[in-house]
N, C-alpha and C positions, 0 to 999 in steps of 0.2 A: 478436182475433179478430172480434169483435162490428163492428168499425170494417172489415176486409175486406167481411164480408156487407152490411154498410150502402152501401160504395162499390160493389159487383158490382149488388145490387140498386138502385143510381142509374142506372149504367150502363145494364141493361136498362129503365129505364123511359124514359131518354133516346133511346134506341135503337128503340123500341117508337114513343115519338110520331113519329120522324121518317118512318117507314112512311108511303112516301102510296100504295103498290099492296102489294096481297097477293101473293106471288109463284105462285098458284096461278090469282088471276086475269088473270095475262100470256100473252097466246099464243105461237106456236113463234119467231115472228119479234122477235116484243119482247124473251124469253129471250134467243134469238141475238144481238141487236145487243149487248143490255144485259151478256153475258158479253165478247163479242168488243172491247167499247170500255170494258171494266174499270168499268160504272157500280158506284158505291157510293153509300148514305146520306149520306154524312159523308166530307166531300172532306179528303184527308191532304196538299193541294197550298194552303200558303199564298195567299190572297189568290183562290185558285180554287175557285168554286160555281157549282152551276147557277143560282143567284139571279142571279149577274153575267156569265151565260152568254148571248150572242147568238140562242142555241136556243132559252131557256125562255120560258115563257108564265104568267104568276102566273096563280093560280087563285082564282075568288071563293068557295072555298069556305074560304080562310085563308090567312095568312101562309107556313105553314110549306112547302107541297105549290103545284104547278104542274105544267106538262104541257111536257115535251122534243119539238122538230120531228124531231131524226136519233134518239133512240128511240123517238119515239111511242106516249110511254106517261108517267103520273104519277113525276116524280120529285120528290124532297125539295129544297128551296130551296139545303140545307147541302151537296146530295149533288155529285157531280165524277165525269164520264168523259174517256175521251182526246180526243173531240173537242170539247174546251171551248174557246171562242173568247170573249176579252173583247168585251164590248156596247161598242156605238159612243158 
């Protein structure tokens, strides 16, 4: 039982670290485009993550976050959306 709680706690901490934008700080257009393009902070597509996407702009604040030109919002380097396009 303790192992389950430790695992859940680790997952929650990892998710918290990857959050590059507070959902309450997003405007309606950002929320809408994020939903319609199925943005998530953690890619489920092997080899496809925001950090490897053409539309990703790295942040000077740190390696875990950046900005998406399509979503017009902060995103996680490990995130993904359906507009993903491999960097040239």
